[in-house]
C-alpha positions in Angstrom: 102.6 76.9 -133.4 100.8 78.1 -129.8 101.9 75.2 -127.3 100.0 76.8 -124.1 98.3 74.3 -122.2 94.5 74.3 -122.5 93.0 75.1 -119.4 90.0 73.3 -117.5 87.3 76.0 -117.3 85.8 76.4 -114.2 81.8 76.4 -114.1 80.6 78.4 -110.8 77.5 80.9 -109.9 77.9 84.0 -108.0 75.6 86.3 -105.5 76.2 89.5 -104.1 76.1 90.5 -100.0 74.0 93.3 -100.8 71.3 91.6 -102.8 71.7 88.2 -101.2 72.4 88.4 -97.4 69.4 90.7 -96.0 69.4 90.7 -92.3 70.6 94.3 -93.1 70.2 95.7 -89.1 71.4 92.0 -87.7 74.8 91.1 -86.1 76.2 94.9 -85.9 75.9 95.4 -89.5 75.8 99.2 -90.2 73.4 100.6 -93.1 75.3 100.6 -96.9 74.3 102.4 -99.6 72.1 99.6 -101.2 70.1 99.6 -97.8 68.8 103.1 -99.1 67.7 102.4 -102.5 63.8 102.4 -102.5 61.9 100.1 -104.6 59.9 101.9 -107.5 57.2 100.0 -109.2 58.8 99.5 -112.9 56.4 101.7 -115.2 59.0 101.7 -118.8 61.6 98.9 -119.6 64.5 101.0 -118.2 63.7 102.2 -114.7 66.4 104.3 -113.0 65.0 106.4 -110.5 65.7 103.4 -107.5 69.9 104.4 -108.5 69.4 107.9 -109.2 69.7 108.7 -105.2 69.5 112.2 -104.3 70.4 113.8 -100.4 66.7 114.1 -99.9 66.0 110.1 -100.8 69.2 109.0 -98.5 67.3 111.2 -95.8 63.8 109.3 -96.0 65.8 106.1 -96.3 67.9 106.6 -93.2 64.2 108.1 -91.3 62.6 105.0 -92.6 65.6 102.5 -91.3 64.9 103.9 -87.6 61.6 102.4 -87.9 62.2 99.8 -90.3 59.7 101.2 -92.5 59.3 101.2 -96.3 59.9 99.2 -99.2 63.9 98.6 -99.4 64.4 95.3 -101.0 68.2 95.0 -100.2 67.3 95.2 -96.7 65.9 91.6 -97.1 67.8 90.4 -100.1 67.2 86.4 -100.6 67.5 86.1 -96.6 71.0 84.2 -97.0 72.1 85.3 -93.7 69.5 82.6 -92.1 69.5 79.9 -95.5 73.4 80.2 -95.9 74.4 76.4 -94.9 71.3 75.3 -97.1 72.1 77.3 -99.9 75.8 76.1 -99.9 74.6 72.8 -99.9 72.1 73.3 -103.3 75.5 74.9 -104.7 77.3 71.6 -104.2 74.4 69.7 -105.2 74.5 71.7 -108.4 78.4 71.0 -109.2 79.9 74.1 -109.2 83.6 74.2 -109.5 83.8 78.1 -108.0 81.6 80.3 -105.9 81.5 84.3 -106.5 80.3 86.1 -103.2 81.2 89.4 -101.8 81.4 90.7 -98.2 79.7 93.3 -97.0 82.2 96.0 -95.7 79.3 97.5 -93.6 79.0 94.3 -91.9 82.7 94.1 -90.8 83.2 97.9 -90.6 79.3 99.2 -89.7 80.5 103.1 -90.5 83.6 102.3 -92.6 86.2 104.4 -90.3 86.4 102.1 -87.2 90.0 101.0 -86.0 88.9 97.4 -85.4 86.3 95.3 -87.4 82.9 93.9 -85.5 83.5 90.6 -84.2 79.9 89.3 -85.1 80.5 90.0 -89.0 84.3 88.3 -88.8 82.3 85.1 -87.2 79.8 85.2 -90.1 81.9 85.2 -92.5 83.7 82.2 -91.0 81.0 80.8 -91.4 80.8 81.4 -95.5 84.1 80.6 -95.9 84.2 77.1 -93.9 81.1 76.3 -95.4 82.3 76.9 -99.5 85.9 75.3 -98.2 83.9 72.1 -96.8 81.7 72.1 -100.2 85.1 71.6 -102.1 84.2 74.8 -104.3 87.1 77.1 -105.2 86.5 80.8 -103.3 85.8 84.0 -105.7 86.0 87.0 -103.4 84.8 90.2 -104.2 85.6 93.0 -101.6 83.3 95.4 -102.7 80.2 94.9 -104.8 77.9 97.6 -105.2 78.0 98.4 -101.0 79.7 101.2 -98.8 78.8 102.1 -95.5 76.5 105.1 -95.8 78.5 107.0 -93.1 81.5 107.4 -95.9 79.5 109.0 -98.1 78.2 111.4 -95.2 81.4 111.8 -93.7 83.8 112.1 -96.4 81.8 112.3 -99.5 82.3 109.0 -100.1 85.3 108.1 -103.2 85.9 111.8 -103.9 88.0 111.7 -100.8 91.4 110.0 -100.9 90.8 109.3 -97.2 88.7 106.3 -98.3 92.0 104.5 -100.4 93.5 104.0 -97.1 89.7 102.8 -94.8 89.5 100.8 -97.8 93.3 99.0 -97.7 92.6 98.7 -93.9 89.5 96.6 -94.5 91.0 94.5 -97.2 93.6 93.7 -94.8 91.4 92.4 -92.0 89.9 90.1 -95.0 93.5 88.7 -96.1 95.1 88.5 -93.0 91.9 86.5 -91.8 90.9 84.1 -94.7 93.5 85.0 -97.4 94.8 81.1 -97.5 90.9 80.2 -98.4 90.6 82.8 -101.4 91.3 81.2 -105.0 90.2 84.4 -107.0 89.5 87.8 -105.9 88.1 91.3 -107.1 88.9 94.6 -105.2 86.1 96.2 -107.0 82.7 94.6 -108.9 82.3 96.6 -112.0 84.3 99.0 -111.1 83.6 101.1 -114.5 79.9 101.6 -113.1 81.2 104.5 -111.3 81.0 106.5 -114.6 77.4 104.8 -115.4 76.0 104.6 -112.3 77.4 106.9 -109.6 75.4 105.5 -106.6 76.5 102.1 -107.3 79.6 102.3 -108.0 81.3 105.0 -106.2 78.6 105.9 -103.8 78.1 109.5 -105.5 74.9 111.2 -104.7 72.8 112.8 -107.8 72.3 116.5 -107.2 68.5 117.2 -106.3 68.9 119.4 -109.7 71.1 119.3 -112.3 73.5 116.5 -113.7 76.1 114.7 -111.7 79.7 116.8 -111.8 82.1 114.9 -113.8 85.0 115.9 -112.3 83.5 114.2 -108.7 82.5 111.1 -110.8 86.3 110.8 -112.5 87.9 111.5 -109.1 86.1 109.0 -107.5 86.9 106.5 -109.9 90.9 107.3 -110.1 90.8 106.9 -106.1 89.1 103.5 -106.6 92.1 102.5 -109.2 94.6 103.8 -106.4 92.8 101.4 -103.7 92.5 98.7 -106.1 96.3 98.8 -106.7 96.8 99.3 -103.0 95.0 96.3 -102.3 96.9 94.2 -104.6 100.5 95.1 -103.2 99.3 94.4 -100.1 97.5 91.0 -101.0 100.8 89.7 -102.6 102.6 90.6 -99.3 99.8 89.1 -96.9 98.2 86.2 -99.3 100.3 85.3 -102.0 98.5 82.4 -103.5 95.6 84.6 -104.3 94.8 85.6 -107.6 93.8 89.4 -108.2 91.8 90.6 -110.7 89.8 94.2 -112.2 86.5 93.8 -113.7 84.4 96.1 -116.1 80.6 95.8 -117.1 81.4 94.6 -120.9 79.2 96.5 -123.4 80.4 94.7 -126.5 80.0 98.1 -128.7 78.7 98.0 -132.5 78.5 100.9 -134.6 75.0 101.0 -136.4 76.5 101.9 -139.7 79.4 101.6 -141.4 79.6 105.5 -141.6 83.2 106.7 -140.2 81.3 108.6 -137.7 79.6 106.1 -136.1 83.0 103.7 -136.0 84.6 106.7 -134.3 82.2 107.3 -132.2 82.4 103.4 -131.2 85.8 103.5 -130.4 85.7 106.7 -128.2 83.0 105.3 -126.3 84.5 101.8 -125.9 87.6 103.6 -124.4 85.8 105.5 -121.9 83.3 103.3 -121.0 85.2 100.1 -120.6 88.8 99.9 -121.5 89.6 102.8 -119.0 89.5 100.9 -116.0 91.1 97.6 -117.8 93.9 99.7 -119.5 94.8 101.1 -115.9 94.3 98.4 -113.6 95.3 95.2 -115.9 98.0 97.0 -118.5 99.4 99.4 -115.7 99.3 102.9 -117.1 97.0 105.8 -117.5 95.9 106.0 -121.4 96.5 109.3 -123.3 92.4 109.5 -124.6 91.9 110.0 -121.2 93.7 113.4 -120.8 91.9 114.5 -124.1 88.6 113.2 -122.9 88.9 115.2 -119.4 90.1 118.3 -121.4 87.5 118.8 -123.7 84.6 117.7 -120.8 86.4 120.4 -118.4 86.8 117.3 -115.8 90.2 117.9 -113.9 91.6 114.8 -112.1 94.9 114.8 -110.3 96.9 111.7 -111.2 100.1 111.6 -109.0 103.5 110.9 -110.4 103.1 108.5 -107.0 100.0 106.9 -108.7 101.5 106.0 -112.1 104.1 104.0 -110.4 101.6 102.3 -108.2 99.5 101.1 -111.2 102.7 100.1 -113.4 104.2 98.0 -110.5 100.8 96.4 -109.3 98.7 95.2 -112.2 96.0 92.2 -111.7 96.9 88.9 -112.6 93.5 88.1 -114.7 90.9 90.0 -116.5 87.0 89.6 -115.7 84.0 91.3 -116.8 80.4 90.9 -116.9 78.7 90.1 -120.0 74.8 90.0 -120.2 74.2 91.9 -123.7 75.5 93.9 -126.7 75.0 97.5 -127.3 74.9 100.0 -130.2 76.3 103.0 -130.6 75.6 105.5 -133.4 75.7 109.2 -134.1 72.0 109.4 -135.4 69.1 109.1 -133.5 67.8 106.1 -133.0 65.2 103.5 -130.9 66.5 103.0 -127.6 66.6 100.0 -125.2 67.9 98.9 -121.7 71.4 97.3 -121.1 73.3 96.5 -117.9 72.7 100.1 -115.9 72.8 101.5 -119.2 70.7 102.6 -122.4 71.8 101.5 -126.0 70.5 102.1 -129.7 68.3 98.8 -130.4 69.8 96.2 -132.8 67.2 95.1 -135.0 69.1 91.6 -135.5 68.7 90.8 -131.9 65.6 89.4 -129.8 65.2 91.2 -126.5 64.2 90.0 -122.9 61.2 91.5 -120.8 63.3 94.0 -119.8 64.8 95.1 -123.1 67.8 93.7 -122.5 69.2 92.3 -126.1 70.3 88.3 -126.3 73.9 88.2 -128.0 75.4 84.9 -127.6 78.2 85.6 -130.5 78.9 89.1 -128.6 80.6 87.2 -125.7 82.6 85.2 -128.4 83.8 89.0 -129.4 84.3 89.9 -125.9 86.6 87.2 -124.8 88.4 87.8 -127.8 88.9 91.2 -127.7 89.9 91.3 -124.1 92.4 88.7 -124.5 94.1 90.2 -127.4 94.2 93.6 -125.1 95.6 92.4 -122.6 97.1 88.9 -123.0 96.2 88.0 -119.6 93.6 84.7 -118.5 90.2 86.2 -118.6 86.7 85.3 -116.9 83.1 85.7 -117.4 82.5 86.3 -114.1 79.1 87.4 -114.3 76.5 86.4 -116.9 72.8 84.9 -117.3 69.7 86.1 -118.1 67.0 87.9 -116.2 63.1 86.4 -116.3 59.8 86.1 -114.3 59.9 82.2 -113.7 56.0 81.0 -113.3 55.8 78.3 -110.3 53.2 75.4 -111.8 50.7 73.9 -109.4 53.3 71.1 -108.7 56.1 73.4 -107.9 57.8 72.6 -110.9 59.6 76.1 -112.9 60.5 75.5 -116.4 62.5 78.1 -117.1 63.6 76.7 -120.8 64.6 80.3 -121.7 67.0 80.4 -119.3 68.6 77.3 -120.2 68.4 78.1 -123.8 70.5 81.8 -123.2 72.9 79.5 -121.1 73.7 76.8 -124.2 74.0 79.4 -126.7 76.4 81.4 -124.4 78.2 78.4 -123.3 78.6 77.4 -127.3 80.4 80.4 -127.4 83.0 80.3 -125.0 84.2 77.2 -126.2 84.5 78.7 -129.5 86.5 81.5 -127.8 89.1 79.0 -126.2 89.2 77.3 -129.7 89.8 80.4 -130.9 93.0 80.7 -128.6 91.5 82.8 -126.1 93.0 81.8 -122.4 89.8 81.3 -120.5 89.3 80.9 -116.5 85.6 80.2 -116.7 82.5 81.3 -116.4 80.3 82.3 -113.3 76.6 82.3 -113.6 75.1 85.5 -112.0 72.2 85.5 -109.7 72.7 81.5 -109.1 70.2 81.7 -106.5 67.6 84.0 -106.8 68.5 87.8 -105.5 67.2 91.2 -106.2 68.2 92.8 -109.1 70.7 95.4 -109.1 69.4 97.5 -111.5 66.0 97.6 -110.9 65.3 96.9 -107.7 63.2 93.9 -108.4 62.8 90.2 -106.7 60.9 89.3 -109.8 63.7 89.7 -112.5 65.2 86.4 -111.7 68.5 84.8 -112.8 68.8 82.0 -110.7 68.9 78.3 -110.8 67.6 78.3 -107.7 64.1 79.4 -107.0 63.3 81.8 -103.6 59.7 82.5 -102.9 59.6 86.2 -102.5 57.9 89.1 -104.4 59.1 92.7 -104.6 57.1 93.6 -101.4 59.3 91.1 -99.7 55.9 88.6 -99.3 56.5 84.9 -99.2 57.9 82.0 -97.0 61.6 82.6 -99.4 61.9 78.9 -99.0 64.2 77.5 -101.9 63.0 75.1 -104.5 65.2 74.2 -107.8 64.2 75.4 -111.5 64.6 73.0 -114.7 68.0 75.1 -115.5 69.3 73.5 -111.8 69.3 69.8 -113.4 70.3 71.3 -117.0 73.6 73.3 -115.4 74.4 70.4 -113.7 74.7 68.3 -116.4 76.6 70.5 -118.4 79.0 70.5 -116.0 79.4 67.1 -115.5 79.5 66.8 -119.2 82.3 69.3 -120.1 84.7 67.9 -117.2 84.2 64.4 -119.0 84.8 66.0 -122.4 87.8 67.6 -121.2 89.3 64.7 -119.9 88.3 62.3 -122.6 90.0 64.6 -125.4 93.0 66.3 -123.2 91.3 69.7 -123.5 91.5 69.8 -127.2 89.5 72.8 -128.3 88.4 71.1 -132.0 88.0 67.7 -130.6 85.6 69.0 -127.7 83.5 71.2 -130.3 83.2 68.0 -131.8 81.2 66.2 -129.2 
């Protein structure tokens, strides 16, 4: 019988610097890749134009930056830079156990390749770490969340150049030498597999003006990020050994559309390349053979050095984490399409969808937790999950987001079921706990938070904060969970019974 001690789950919330901070030209911050993404009005379920940046799009964004013109939502974010102390106080009131946030690489190193960090950037993050600690929350840090200094793209070709590995480790060393004793959990990269399906977000790779991405550059960039991730873990264990290192992927929870052998095989192959590749390297410590065949069949040469393989084997992460919003369907046949987390998938006829086409599948989260735990046998963290929707502010200022409460309740039930299955789960992090600009569609109107921010897609509004109904619900759930855990000794069956 498994006598492993049951872990008391951590319940938290998350933001990302590029989507939350704003202040893009304040405190010495440099222009980064997300600052260049223009707002494109949504005319269909899946809006991709705002994350397929070409050289001409980037040139226009740089020109607009000189005059502070154009509509670039990430330059505003939620004005978290200005509201820092107020926001942390709200998260403390919410009762969070842990707060996940990211550092802007361009705020510490405006160009990315400076020898010394920006003092104003250091001072700002001193305030962030101090505020989180004073609020009694654990710190879950993301070193890079879809943003890198634009100079590194223009001068080095982004992550296509191995030089970025050393520059990245230099940046990470500054973080761990200054704040390492305050970091409980961390991720070198957010959704590291995004480099494959969203190259501008993931690896800072512009799309050619005509034609598709060069897949050899995409996978070379991904490999360099894998090496950088292992190098950071190696360094962190010397500089700040108490911090727990993680890897993170966007989890798609693939289902075959039919029981045909062809659909099932495609499901396995798609899952390997899109999802497990990064996990196998970073959590299991080896370069998987299925990628050699994939590269050969697609004409994608990637130079994996012997020293890289040794590095991976010796510096695997401590825990595995993933974002989960919706499940996906794969098939060899044509089918009706719908949107997902930065990807398009076949519509599942058994599921309902959000306004943005993301299918709601709580049971898929239990599936994801079980599959990840079974493959890796390392603690698993749901480090992003939530429901994006339009929220209506009533005349009295109240915001009745019952749809978000229902989404969270159903997913939380499945997390507790997964724990009863035997999964060693660290906890759950609510994405966009304070309303932020959506990374997928560059919209402020697609909201995830328990805290409302009074701003629209054009930057109009006061940016004042207010609580939604989900704020009180999440607060009460966290309080009730810890009470149940204490009363039952964490016994999964007893907790579910309550």
